[in-house]
Structures are given as structure tokens and as C-alpha cells.
MIKE-348896 format. One record per atom (N, C-alpha, C): residue number from 1; residue in one letter; chain; atom name; x, y, z. Coordinates in Angstrom, 1 decimal. Each point is the difference from the previous one (the first is absolute). Example, Ala and Ser with C-alpha at 12.3 -4.5 7.8 and 13.67 -1.06 7.14 Angstrom:
MIKE-348896
- 1 a A N 13.2 -5.7 7.8
- 1 a A CA -0.9 1.2 0.0
- 1 a A C 0.9 1.2 0.0
- 2 s A N -0.4 1.1 -0.7
- 2 s A CA 0.9 1.1 0.0
- 2 s A C -0.8 1.1 0.8
This chain:
MIKE-348896
- 1 m A N 4.3 158.6 142.6
- 1 m A CA -0.8 -0.5 -1.1
- 1 m A C 0.9 -0.5 -1.1
- 2 l A N 1.0 0.7 -0.3
- 2 l A CA 0.9 -0.4 -1.1
- 2 l A C 0.7 -1.3 0.3
- 3 a A N 0.4 -0.2 1.3
- 3 a A CA 0.7 -1.3 0.4
- 3 a A C -1.0 -1.1 -0.2
- 4 e A N -1.2 0.2 0.4
- 4 e A CA -1.1 -1.1 -0.1
- 4 e A C -0.2 -0.3 -1.5
- 5 y A N 0.0 1.0 -0.8
- 5 y A CA -0.2 -0.2 -1.5
- 5 y A C 1.1 -0.8 -0.6
- 6 f A N 1.2 0.3 0.4
- 6 f A CA 1.2 -0.7 -0.6
- 6 f A C 0.1 -1.4 0.6
- 7 i A N -0.4 -0.2 1.3
- 7 i A CA 0.0 -1.3 0.5
- 7 i A C -1.0 -0.9 -0.7
- 8 t A N -1.2 0.5 -0.3
- 8 t A CA -1.0 -0.8 -0.7
- 8 t A C 0.5 -0.3 -1.4
- 9 q A N 0.6 1.0 -0.7
- 9 q A CA 0.4 -0.2 -1.4
- 9 q A C 1.2 -1.0 0.0
- 10 i A N 1.0 0.1 0.8
- 10 i A CA 1.2 -0.8 0.0
- 10 i A C -0.4 -1.4 0.4
- 11 c A N -0.8 -0.2 1.0
- 11 c A CA -0.4 -1.3 0.5
- 11 c A C -0.8 -0.7 -1.2
- 12 n A N -0.8 0.7 -0.7
- 12 n A CA -0.7 -0.6 -1.1
- 12 n A C 1.0 -0.4 -1.1
- 13 e A N 1.0 0.8 -0.3
- 13 e A CA 1.0 -0.3 -1.0
- 13 e A C 0.8 -1.3 0.4
- 14 y A N 0.2 -0.2 1.3
- 14 y A CA 0.8 -1.2 0.4
- 14 y A C -0.9 -1.2 0.3
- 15 g A N -1.3 0.2 -0.1
- 15 g A CA -1.0 -1.0 0.3
- 15 g A C 0.0 -0.4 1.5
- 16 r A N 0.2 1.0 0.8
- 16 r A CA 0.0 -0.3 1.5
- 16 r A C -1.2 0.7 0.6
- 17 s A N -0.4 -0.5 1.2
- 17 s A CA -1.1 0.6 0.7
- 17 s A C 0.5 1.4 0.5
- 18 k A N -0.9 0.9 0.2
- 18 k A CA 0.4 1.3 0.3
- 18 k A C 0.6 0.1 1.4
- 19 m A N 1.1 0.7 0.1
- 19 m A CA 0.7 0.1 1.3
- 19 m A C -0.6 1.2 0.7
- 20 k A N 0.2 -0.1 1.3
- 20 k A CA -0.5 1.1 0.9
- 20 k A C 1.2 0.9 0.3
- 21 i A N -0.3 1.3 0.2
- 21 i A CA 1.0 0.9 0.4
- 21 i A C -0.5 0.7 1.3
- 22 n A N 0.8 0.0 1.1
- 22 n A CA -0.6 0.5 1.2
- 22 n A C 0.4 1.5 0.2
- 23 a A N -0.6 0.6 1.0
- 23 a A CA 0.2 1.5 0.2
- 23 a A C 1.4 0.4 0.2
- 24 d A N 0.8 -0.8 0.7
- 24 d A CA 1.4 0.3 0.2
- 24 d A C 0.8 0.0 -1.3
- 25 a A N -0.4 -0.8 -0.9
- 25 a A CA 0.7 0.0 -1.3
- 25 a A C -0.3 1.3 -0.8
- 26 i A N -1.3 0.4 0.1
- 26 i A CA -0.4 1.2 -0.7
- 26 i A C 0.8 1.2 0.6
- 27 k A N 0.1 0.0 1.3
- 27 k A CA 0.7 1.1 0.7
- 27 k A C 1.5 0.0 -0.4
- 28 e A N 0.6 -1.1 -0.1
- 28 e A CA 1.4 -0.1 -0.5
- 28 e A C 0.1 0.4 -1.4
- 29 l A N -0.9 -0.3 -0.9
- 29 l A CA 0.1 0.4 -1.4
- 29 l A C -0.2 1.5 -0.1
- 30 q A N -0.8 0.6 0.9
- 30 q A CA -0.2 1.4 0.0
- 30 q A C 1.3 0.8 0.4
- 31 k A N 0.8 -0.6 0.8
- 31 k A CA 1.3 0.6 0.5
- 31 k A C 1.0 0.1 -1.1
- 32 i A N -0.1 -0.8 -1.1
- 32 i A CA 1.0 -0.1 -1.0
- 32 i A C -0.1 1.3 -0.9
- 33 k A N 1.2 0.5 -0.3
- 33 k A CA 0.0 1.1 -1.0
- 33 k A C 0.0 -0.6 -1.4
- 34 w A N -1.1 0.1 -0.7
- 34 w A CA -0.2 -0.5 -1.3
- 34 w A C 0.5 0.9 -1.0
- 35 t A N 1.3 -0.2 -0.5
- 35 t A CA 0.6 0.9 -0.9
- 35 t A C -0.3 -0.4 -1.5
- 36 g A N -0.4 -1.2 -0.2
- 36 g A CA -0.2 -0.5 -1.4
- 36 g A C -1.4 0.2 -0.4
- 37 n A N -0.4 -0.7 -1.0
- 37 n A CA -1.4 0.1 -0.5
- 37 n A C -0.8 -1.1 0.6
- 38 i A N -1.2 -0.1 -0.4
- 38 i A CA -1.0 -1.0 0.5
- 38 i A C 0.5 -1.4 -0.1
- 39 r A N 0.8 -0.3 -1.1
- 39 r A CA 0.6 -1.3 -0.2
- 39 r A C 0.9 -0.4 1.2
- 40 e A N 0.7 0.9 0.6
- 40 e A CA 0.8 -0.3 1.2
- 40 e A C -0.9 -0.5 1.1
- 41 f A N -1.1 0.6 0.2
- 41 f A CA -0.9 -0.5 1.1
- 41 f A C -0.6 -1.3 -0.3
- 42 r A N -0.4 -0.2 -1.3
- 42 r A CA -0.5 -1.3 -0.4
- 42 r A C 1.0 -1.1 0.1
- 43 n A N 1.3 0.3 -0.3
- 43 n A CA 1.1 -1.0 0.1
- 43 n A C 0.2 -0.4 1.5
- 44 v A N -0.1 1.0 0.9
- 44 v A CA 0.2 -0.3 1.4
- 44 v A C -1.2 -0.9 0.5
- 45 i A N -1.2 0.3 -0.4
- 45 i A CA -1.1 -0.9 0.3
- 45 i A C 0.2 -1.4 -0.5
- 46 e A N 0.4 -0.1 -1.3
- 46 e A CA 0.3 -1.3 -0.6
- 46 e A C 1.1 -0.8 0.8
- 47 r A N 1.0 0.7 0.4
- 47 r A CA 1.1 -0.6 0.8
- 47 r A C -0.6 -0.5 1.3
- 48 l A N -0.8 0.8 0.7
- 48 l A CA -0.6 -0.4 1.3
- 48 l A C -0.9 -1.3 -0.2
- 49 i A N -0.7 0.0 -1.1
- 49 i A CA -0.9 -1.2 -0.3
- 49 i A C 0.9 -1.2 -0.1
- 50 i A N 1.1 0.1 -0.8
- 50 i A CA 0.8 -1.2 -0.2
- 50 i A C 0.7 -0.4 1.2
- 51 l A N 0.5 0.9 0.9
- 51 l A CA 0.8 -0.4 1.1
- 51 l A C -0.8 -0.2 1.3
- 52 c A N -1.2 0.4 0.1
- 52 c A CA -0.8 -0.2 1.2
- 52 c A C -0.9 -1.2 0.0
- 53 d A N -0.4 -0.5 1.1
- 53 d A CA -0.9 -1.1 0.1
- 53 d A C -1.4 0.3 -0.4
- 54 k A N -0.9 0.2 1.0
- 54 k A CA -1.4 0.2 -0.3
- 54 k A C -0.4 1.5 0.3
- 55 e A N 0.8 0.7 0.8
- 55 e A CA -0.4 1.4 0.3
- 55 e A C 1.3 0.8 0.0
- 56 i A N -0.1 1.2 -0.6
- 56 i A CA 1.1 0.9 0.0
- 56 i A C -0.1 0.9 1.3
- 57 n A N 1.0 0.0 0.8
- 57 n A CA 0.0 0.8 1.2
- 57 n A C 1.1 1.1 0.0
- 58 g A N 0.0 0.8 1.0
- 58 g A CA 1.0 1.1 0.1
- 58 g A C 1.5 -0.5 -0.1
- 59 k A N 0.2 -1.1 0.7
- 59 k A CA 1.4 -0.6 0.0
- 59 k A C 0.4 -0.4 -1.4
- 60 d A N -0.9 -0.5 -0.8
- 60 d A CA 0.3 -0.4 -1.4
- 60 d A C 0.3 1.2 -0.8
- 61 v A N -0.7 1.1 0.2
- 61 v A CA 0.2 1.2 -0.8
- 61 v A C 1.4 0.6 0.4
- 62 a A N 0.3 0.0 1.3
- 62 a A CA 1.3 0.5 0.4
- 62 a A C 1.1 -0.9 -0.5
- 63 a A N -0.2 -1.3 -0.1
- 63 a A CA 1.1 -0.8 -0.5
- 63 a A C 0.1 -0.1 -1.5
- 64 y A N -1.0 0.1 -0.8
- 64 y A CA 0.0 -0.2 -1.4
- 64 y A C -0.3 1.2 -0.9
- 65 a A N -0.6 1.1 0.6
- 65 a A CA -0.4 1.1 -0.9
- 65 a A C 0.8 1.2 0.1
- 66 r A N 0.8 0.2 1.0
- 66 r A CA 0.8 1.2 0.1
- 66 r A C 1.2 -0.1 -0.9
- 67 p A N 0.4 1.1 -0.7
- 67 p A CA 1.2 0.0 -0.8
- 67 p A C 1.2 -0.2 0.9
- 68 v A N 1.1 -0.5 -0.6
- 68 v A CA 1.2 -0.3 0.7
- 68 v A C 0.6 1.4 0.5
- 69 f A N 0.0 0.9 -1.0
- 69 f A CA 0.5 1.4 0.3
- 69 f A C -1.1 0.9 0.1
- 70 e A N -0.3 0.4 1.2
- 70 e A CA -1.2 0.9 0.2
- 70 e A C 0.5 1.3 0.6
């Protein structure tokens, strides 16, 4: 739910149509150890929106959302 909320919010801020996020992407996001605050999660969603085409998938999350040092 939080990912969907941020996707809607960020797409509106950028004047873009709402992106889709598939189930694989949600699973990959759930695997990440979120050590920061909610802004860390929002920043990752924003990065995915900027770097992905029309749909965010699990491969995108693995490539763009995971910290370098985990």
C-alpha cells in the first residue's frame, strides 16, 4: 500500500501517468532491510520511477533499489 501511495504521489509531482509495480517488485522490496526512515523508502520508489519504463519489476528493484553495501 505504501509503495502504491508513493508511486501515485511522485508520478503526480512529475506530471507522469501512474506507473505500475508488479508482484515481483513488491517481493524484492520486502527483502530489503530498511534501516533508514520512511524517506529512504520514498527515495527508492522515486529512483525506480525515474529509471524504469512503464512498469517496475523485480529486476528493476534488484538493480536500482538495493544498497551497494548490504
